[in-house]
N, C-alpha and C positions, 0 to 999 in steps of 0.2 A: 504493499499499498504506499502512495506517494506521500511525503511528509511536507505538510506546506508549515512557513511561517506561523506564528503562534496568533497573529491578529488575523490572517485568513482563514484560520482552523477555526478561531471564535467566531468569525462571520458565517462561515459554512455552516456551523452549528446552530446559529441563530436562525439561518434563513430555512434549512431544514424544518423547525419547528412549525413552517408557516403550511395551512393545510395544501396538500396534493404536491409538495416540494419534497421531493427526494435527494438521496446523495450527490446525484448527477447535477439535476437541475440547479441545486444548491451551489456546486461547484461554478456551473455557467453564471449564474447570477452573480456569485462574487467576484469572478474574474472580470466581468463585464463592469461592476463597480469600480474595479482596481483600474481599469482602464480609461474608465470615466474622466471628464476633467474635472479638476478640484471643484467650480461651481455646481456641476451636476450633482457630483457626490452629497457636497452639502445641501443643495435643494433637497434631495432624498431624505436627508437624517433631518432636515428641518421639517419636511412635511410630517414624517413618523411623529417627530415631538408635537408638533400643531394638534394632530390626530390626539394623540393621547391628551395634552392640556385643555382643547377646546371643546370638544365632543362631549355628549352627554344623553341622558336619556331623557325624552320630552315627559315633563310631570302628568301629561293627559294620556298619551297613547303609548309611551315606552318607544316612539321611533327615535334612533340616533341623529343628534340634532346640534346645531350650534347655537340656536335660539331657544327659550323655552317661552310659552310652548310652540311646537313645531311649525312648519309653514302650513302643513294641511290643518291641524287643530286651531291656527290663528286666523285661516281662511276666511273672508265674509261672504266669499261664493261659492263653497263647498258646503253639501247637506250635512249641517253637525247631527242629524237624527236619523243617520244611515251610518252604521259603522262595520267594516269590513276587517273581520280578524284574521291575522295572518301568524305563520311561525316566526320568521326572521323579517328583520328589518329589509332585507335584500328582497324579500318577495314582493314588498311595496312597488318596484321597478316593473313587475310583470305584470300586475295589474294598471298602473298607470299607461303602460305602453298601449292599452286598448282605447285609451280616450273616450270611454265610456263609462267610467266610475266617477261619480261627483262628490261621494260622500268622504268619510275620515275612516282612520284606520286604527288599529289596535294590535299592538305586536306583543304576542307571548313570550318570545324569545325560547322557543323550542317546544316540545312537545311531550305527554305524557308517555312515560317509557318504565313501569314499575320494575323491569330487568335493569336497568341501568341505575335505579334509585331516584328517577323524577317523578313526583306526584304534582298534585296543585298546587301545592306550597312552592314550590322550587319554578313556578312559571306567574306569570303577570296575570293571573287569573280574578284574584280578589281585588284589584282596582278597576277590572272589567266589570265585575260585578256590581261595584260602588258607583263606577259611571254611568251604567245604565240606569240604575235607581234614581241618580241625582237627575239626570237629564229626560228630556221626552224623547228618548230614542223609539224610531218607528219599526225599525230592521235592523238585526244583525245577521252579517252573511259570513258562514263559516267557511274560510278559503284556507283551511290546513291541508296540508299535501296527502295525496293518496297512499299514504303507505298504513300497514298496521298502526304505527303511533297516531299518526294524522287522523286516522277515523275513530282511534279510542277519544282523541283531543276534541274532535267534533261532536263526539256522542255524549262525554262527559258535559260540553260546555251547553250545547242544546238542552240536557234535561236541567241545569241550572237555569240558564235563562229563560225557560219556557215557565219555570216557577215565577217567575217577575213577571209573567202574561206579554212577553214579547214574541214578535213575528222574528223566528228563526230558519234562514236558509242557507243550504250548502250550495258550493259552487259544483255545477255540473262534470261528470266526469265521462271518458268514453273514448272514442277513436280518435286520433289525432286526424287534423284536415291534411290530406294528400298521402294517407296511407291506406294500405289494401287490406280490406276486411280479411281475405284468407288468411292473413298472419296474424290475427289480433287474437290475444291469449283470452281465456274465457272469463277471468274477473273483469277485465276491461269490455269486453262485449256485453256482460250481465251490467256493468255501470251503463254502458251505453243503451242498452234496451230499458233500464229504471229509468234513464234521465230522458226518455222521449219526450217529445212535445208535438202538439198541434201544427200542422202548415198552414 
């Protein structure tokens, strides 16, 4: 195994901690940083410091933001009575890409997973329940991932929210646009059949 100078080894070790970055990718990134100009390297280090120093969770929806409340919660043009619940802040971008959702969000920062010790207490569920109790929420859309954990989270939330008399909906799931039905697995096909609608 090659031996790198101690600062390079430290950088590679830190880069390997990033999700999806293995040893080879970490080495490539480290050598790219080494070959970068002093200004580029400083800009990267500064951006990392700024993220840690200036970003926090929105006090209303738990989105990652630099202002509190975040741009969605403080917007006068968004429907504050329509809340879309997502697992991670990164999921908001997928919903926003549609340009058809004009409500607000609530970020759970994970999903229920008893096998990994993640219960309702570890997620941002309590402030969702108090949030809908305080304002005049008309509908909560559950947009958790179509995984076992995401489904369990949606089911749990639906039970909790329906006790408060709220309309609770789940995003539709099924066959992706542009794919072939012939290659669809049975669970996806079942979800597509369950989510069918009138034309």
